[in-house]
PAKEDO-577443 format. One record per atom (N, C-alpha, C, O): x, y, z. Coordinates in pm, whole numbers, plus 50000, padded with zeros to 5 digits. Layout:
<recs>
XYZ...
</recs>
This chain:
<recs>
497044933348013497604929548142498574940448186499434944648109498444944748309499194956548353500164953148464499764948248570501464955648440502494954548543503154968048556504164970448490502624977248639503144990848638504524992248696504864986248799505295000148630506435007548678507744999948698507774989048755508795006048649510125000448666510585001248810510035008748890511594993348841512124993048977513295002748987514365000248932513075013749057514085024149065514225029049208513325027449290515365034949237515585042649360515395034449486514285033749539516455028249535516365020349658516775028749778517845034749780515895028949877516215035050005515745025750115514735018950099516435025250225515935018650344515945028850455516995034350490514775031450511514675041350618514305034250747513335026650751515045036650850514705031850983514435044251066515355051751100513175046351100512845057751185512595052551324511575046151351513535055351411513305051751550512565063751606512995071551692511295064151539510355075251558509085069951619508145077551643506795047751942506335035151995505065031651927504245040651905504885022751901503735018651825502695012351914503015004952006501425015451886500325009451958499924996151897499184988551959500404993151776499844982051701500824970751675500384959751640502114972851689503094962251665504364965651740504754977251749505004955251792506264957451863507354960551762507424954151657508214970151792509284973351698510304962051690510514954851787510924960751575512024951251559513174955851647513604967351638513674946851731514694950751828516054952951763516884960351815516284946351650517554947951580517274952451437517324944251345516984965251417516644969951282517774967951181517514966551062519014967851229520134965751137520044951951071520484950250957519494942251143519304928851085518354929550965518564922650865517314937750976516374939350865517064945850746516854941850631517884955850773518654962350666519524952150593519534951750470520234944050669521114934050609520324923650530520774918950425519154919950580518304910250511517844915750376517824908450276517474928450372517064934750247518234935050149518084931550032519384939350197520554940050110520934926250056521344924949941520784916050139521104902350097520124897549990520524890949894518844900750005517854896549906518094903149771517904896949666518534915749772518844922749647520084916549582520104914349461521094913749663522314907649609522024894049549522544890749442521194885949615520864872649564520094873449433520344865749341519144882849425518354884349302519234889049187519084884449074520154898149215521054903149112522004892149064522264890948945522514884249158523424873449123522724862849038523294857848941521484859649074520734849648997520504854248854520584846348760520214866948838519994872248704521274871548620521234867648503522384875348680523654875148607524064860948569524584858748459523844851548659524264837748633523474831448519524024823648441522194834748509521354828748406521354836648276520984831448171521764849348283521844857548163520504858848094519484861448159520494857047961519274859147884518224848447912517064850047874518614837447978517644827048012516794830848132515794824248161517194841348202516504845248325515384855048296515534864148215514254853248363513194863348358513374873248471512574882548485514404871548552514624880048668515064894048630515604896448522514804903348721515144917348701516224922148797516794932848778516504914248900517374918749008516614925449120517184928849224515314927249100514434932549205513804920549276513004913549216514154918049403513684905849468512174905149486511614894149494511514916549492510044916449504509424911349375508604902149378509804917149263509224913249135509634899049096508814891349045510904895649120511374882349081510684871349160510654859849118510114874949274509434865249360508174859649294507824848049316507484867849210506204863149155506094864249003505344856648942506814873448941506604875848798507104864548709506634862948597508034856648758508544845548677507584833748673507824824048601506524834348750505524823748750504534826148636503774835748642504524817748532503604819848420502144818548461501244822948388501894812448576500524810648623500214819748742499464816148832500824831748741500654840648856499184844048881498794846148996498374844748776496954848148796496224837548876495254840548946496684825148866496094814448947496754813449084496264806449172497864820349100498614819849226498794833849285499874837349332497734841749281497834855649324498314857049469499054866349502497884847949554498224849149696499724848249722500194852149829500474843049625501924842049641502564855749664503604856749729501944866049612502484879549628502734882849775503664890249807501914877449865502034880550008503344875750067503714879850177504064867049995505344862050043506524869749984507674865850003506244880649913507284887149833507794900449889508724906149833507214905449996507654918350050509034917150113509474906250150509704928450125510994929150194510914940050300509994948250299511864939950392511964950850489510994949450604510534938450637510684960750665509874960750786508434956350762507774951550855507934957950640506584953450608506514939350555505494935150500507604931850569507694918450511506584909150559506134900550483506144910650683505154901550739503714905950715502784900250773503514915950631502154919950595501564909450502501994908250387500604901850549500044891050467498764895150396498264887750311498214906650429496994910950363495904900350374495644895050482495284897350260494214887350257494674873750214493904865950158495944870550238496534857950192495724845650233495624836150156495164845850352494474834050404492974834350376492204826650434492564843350287491134844650258490784841250115491644837350036489524842950082489014840349948489294852049855489624863049899489144849449726489194860049625487844867349623486784861049621487904880649625486704888949609486884896849481487854904349468485974895349386486084902249258485214914749259483994913949275485844926349242485104938949231484544939849089485294939548991483234941049079482554941648949481904955048923481484957848810481824963549025481074976149017481994987449063482504987249175482204997348978483075008649012482355019349094482965029349130481095017549123480315027649193480625028449341481215019449400480205039649400480345041649545479215050749591479455061549646477985046349568476825054949590476525057449736476015068149771476825047749823476395049149962477485044150057477635032050075478245053350118479335049350207478895042150334479715035750400477615042950371477135036050491476585022150456476715012850536475975020650341475435007750299475985004050162475255004250063477275000750155477894998150024477304985849956476944975950020477214986749826476634976249745477614964749727478794967249701477174952249740478054940949710478614941949568477914945849474479884938449555480554939749426481364952349412482134953749317481214961749507482004974049504483254972349589483334963549675484234980949563485464980549641485194983449788485774977049875484324992949816484034996249956483424984350029483774981650144482514977349965481914965550028482984955050059482914948250162483974953749971485024943849991485914947250110486174938650194486374959750117487414963050216486904963750359487704963250453485584964950379485064966050516484744952650579484444952050699484814941750504484434928750559485394924550670486544928750673484904916250761485704911950876486704901050840487774900450900486374892450744487264881250713488364885650617488224895550546489484878250615490534881150517489994879750375489244870450345490384889150287489964888550147491094893150056491844902350090491204886549941492134890649836491284896849726490564889849655491364909949711490434917549628491054920149491492124926049482490364915749385490824918049248489694924749170488614927149224489944927849042489014935848964488664928648834489534923348765487374928548802486894921348685487364927748555487544920848455487554940948557487904948148435488594961248475488674964548593489084968548375489594982048399488474990648456487314989448414488814999348550487785008348604488395020448671489535020148718487615031248674487945043148751486945044148864485735044548841487445044348987486585044649105486695058449168487755062249219485615065849166485565079049231484785077449361483555076549361485525077049470484915074649600484195087149650484655098349629483065084949716482355096249777482985100349908482995112249942483525090649982484195093350109485415084350120485645075750035486215086550226487405078250247487055063350238486005058950284487955055750178487835041250174488515035950300489735034550303487735032950403488285029050532488405013850536487405006650535489645009050540489904994850525489834987450658490194992850763489364975150652489404965950764490674957450752491284956950645491054950750860492304943150862492264931150767491204926250728493464926450732493674914450651492994915550514492154907450477493394925950441492874928150306494034930750210495004937550245493924925250090494804928749979493964935049869492954929249828494374946749822493804952549700494824950049590495904956049590494494941449496495424936549395494954940949256493994935549202495634950949200495234956249071495854949448951495624953748838496644938948971497304932248859496274926748759495254921048798496574928648631495694923548527494614933248484493854930248392494534944848549493544955048512494174968648537495144969948611493604978848475494024992648501492974998848591491875002248547493325000348718492365004848819492825018148876493925019248929491965028248865492255041548916491305044649031490085042849019491855049249142491075055449249491385070249240492505074449271490415078249199490725091949161489495100849171488355096349158489765113649196488705123649189487845125049312486865132449311488195118049419487455118949544488385115649659489595114749638487865113949780488705109049889489285095349852488735088249769490415091849915491095079449875491215069649991490225067650061492355063650015492465051750101492925055350241493885062850258492225049950342492585052050483492805038650551491945029850549493985037150610494365025150686494505029550831495575034050872493425028450908493385034451042493155023851149492115017251152494155022151235494095012651347493744998551300492994991451366494284994651185494114980951136495474975351100496484982451103495504962551067496774955751044496664946450924495574942250885497814943250867497944933850755497154938550632496094933250598497724948550569497144954650449498184954350337499344958150358497784949750218498614950650098497824958449993496674955249965498464968649936497864976249826498844975549710499964980549721498444969449600499374966549491498754970149356497624966249325499514977549276499154979449137497944988249112497194985849018497744998449195496595007449181497095021449145498115025949198496395028349057496675042249024495845051149117494615050849114496525058849200495855067149302496215081649275497385085449284495235089749241495575103549203494375112849218493225108549224494685125649222493665136149233492735133649351491515135149342493345129849464492565126849584492155139849654492935149349661490945139949704490365151849766489985149149911489995137649956489655159649982489175158150118487735152750118486975154950023487395145850225486025141450247485675143550392486435149650467484515138450434484185139050575482945147150608482185151150520482785149450739481565155550793480345147350755479295152650718480515134150765479425125050730479695111350789480765108950845478735102450777478865088750825479525079950719479225081050600480435071150765481105061750675481225048250747481545047850866480965037450676481075024050735482515019150727483195020950626482975012650837484315006950838484324992050868485384985850869483154986150894483024971650913481554968150893480704977050891481234955250879479824951750861478934955850978477734957650962479544957451097478754960251217478894974451268478284978151368479704982651201479934996051256480085006451146480755004251045479455017751167479755029851091479775041451189479175040651296480445052051151480565063351242480805076351169481005076651047480785087051245480945100351188482415103151162483265100951249482715107851044484085111251006484205126450992483405132850924485215131851057485515146051038486225147850903486415138150830486615160050872487245162750743488575155450732489425156550821488755148050625490005140750601491035150050539490715160950493492285145450538493375153750486493425154150334493905163750275492925143650270493045142850125494315135850080494845138949973494815126350162495985118450124495625107950019494465104050005496665103549946496465091949859496265079349941495265072449926497235076550028497135065550125497485071350261498595076050282496535070950354496745075750490496845063750583495875056250599498015062050645498235051150741498275057450879499215064750911497275054650961497075061451090496945050551196495905044151208498015048451274497975037851374497905024051314497425014751378498375022451190498345009451122499655002051137500695007951165499604988851117500814980851124500774969751020499704965550975501954965050982502104954650880501364958750753500374952650712501884969250692501284975250572502324975250461503474979050483501914971050341502804970850225502094977550108501034973050064502684988450057502174995649940503194993649829504334998149841502794987049720503754982849618503194985049478502014982749452504054989649388503714991249246502444999449223501644996249135502265009849301501175019249277501745031949213502905035249233500915038849137501275052349094500455062149176499265059949202501095073149218500425082949302500785096849254501935099749223499775105649248500015119249199498905128649242497755124549257499265141149261498325152349264497195150549365496015151049330497565148649491496555147449596496515160249680497435168549672495465161749758495265173949836496355175949940496845187149959496755165050009497775166250113498975157550077499755161449989499155146050141500295137450111499935126450013498765122849998500945121049946500705109149863500595096749952499645089149941501585094850041501525084150141501965090150274503095094750286501085090150373501405094950507501275083550606500275076450606502285081750691502265071650797502505078750929503595083850954501495079051015501545087051136500895079751252500355068751236500935086051370500245081651492500525067051526499615058951539501805063851541502185050551587502175039851482502275028051515502055043351356502125033351249503525027451242504505034451266503615014551209504935008251198504824995251119503734991051080505984988951096506074976551018505514978850878504554972250836506114988350807505604992950677506694991450571507864994350597506304987050452507174987650335506464995250225505304992550193507165004950166506665012750053507655010249939508805014649947507215003249834508174998449734507614999349592506414997949570508515001749498508195001049354507085010649311506425008149210506885021349385505825030749349506365041849260507555044949262505485047849182505825058249085505085070849127503865071549117505835080949174505215092849232505595105249151506765107449123504595113149114504825124949031503865136149070502855133849137504195148449027503305160049030502595161949163501375160649174503415164949264502835166549397503775174849483504985175149459503215181549584504025189649675504565181149789505735177349786503745177949888504195170650007504065155649983502995149850002505155149649940505105135949887504805125749995503875117749981505585125750103505495114950200505775120250340506735127650361504935116550435505115120550575505275107950658504395099350660506405106950727506675095650815506825100950956507875106250992505785099651036505795104951172504955117451183505005126251097504185118251291503225129251308503925142551331503625152551266504865142551426505665154451454506825150251543506825139251597507805159051557508965155751640508585153451786509285146351857507485159451830507085158451970506105147051996505745144652112505685139951892504685129351910505405116251945505925109451856505425112852074506275101852121505805088252071506605078852068504545086852032504065073951984504675070051849504535058651805505335079351785506055076151661507525073051685508295071651589507915071851811509335070051843509935057751776511075058151731509185046851771509725034351718509165030751581509145019051544508715040651505508245037951370509365031651287510505036351289509025021151212510005014351127509405012450988508375005850971510055018450890509545018650753510675015450656511785020650669510395006850560511325004250450510795011050325509625009650290511675018550257511315025150131512305020250026513495023050035511815013049926512725006349832512185006649690510995004549667513085009249593512795008149450511695017449402511045014649301511465028449470510455038049425511045047749324512245050249323510185053049238510595063349143509975076649186508755078149187510835086049222510375099449257510545107949131511655112149097509435110449062509485115948928509295130948921509535138149018508875135548805508805149848778507665156348857506665150048889507865168948886506825176948949506685175049098505695179549157507655168449162507625166949308508385178549372509345183649315507935182649492508505194549555509265191349683510425195249697508645184149777509265182249907508805169249971507915162349920509435165950086509155154050166509405141250087508595131950089510525140850019510985128649953512105122750037513075129750065512005110150078513075104050160514415104650088514485103049967515455107050163516775108450103517845104350203519035104750172
</recs>
């Protein structure tokens, strides 16, 4: 059973950097205070109970890890985010989809049981994994709205090919996945829903690319050694929380906002909390 990574390095970033997909929070300071209050409450509860407490002082982890039946209550995780991505429900209102096949032979006609087949469906889905697996994608994994990728209970690596793209969709949770050695893809057809596929130009090679996305939560993932960024949020993306991730061995770690002149990023709002910025990182670390 895998619960990756300690809770380290708390930052809250408010980038008043307009979104096409979600209205900005009008009082971002209220969100800051809410996050600080949740941390204080979790810390106080741990101190009061002492050794009797399973709490860590991390309000995200304490929300679900103390439940001995968490595997039967996986959807509870959707209630545990903090900050601007707090309302990202992912596939909370959908069925469990179990990934049984690590293959990715055909990006246009994905096989049932594969991760690609799961993420393109129109209905909400909570996606889990039958066993440990390494998934080498042939092309970008283009997600549809209202999906959770939940790696708890297995060691799941997305590595050695193009990785995850969250483009013009909403309500995405990515939790407990090892994402590394991501490469560029493109100049080919890729399916993004049961009814649509289209031509993709060359991708950047990010670990997680959030492009015009909203209500996105990336939590407890490890990310390393990708072609471009580990996590990039651009082109009007907003309502995002990036938390409890472990990042190592990479140059351009994180990009928040397309450029200073790109006005659609004016109201970008992102919370960055409890991440570990580890060895071998060079630049673009929030501070």
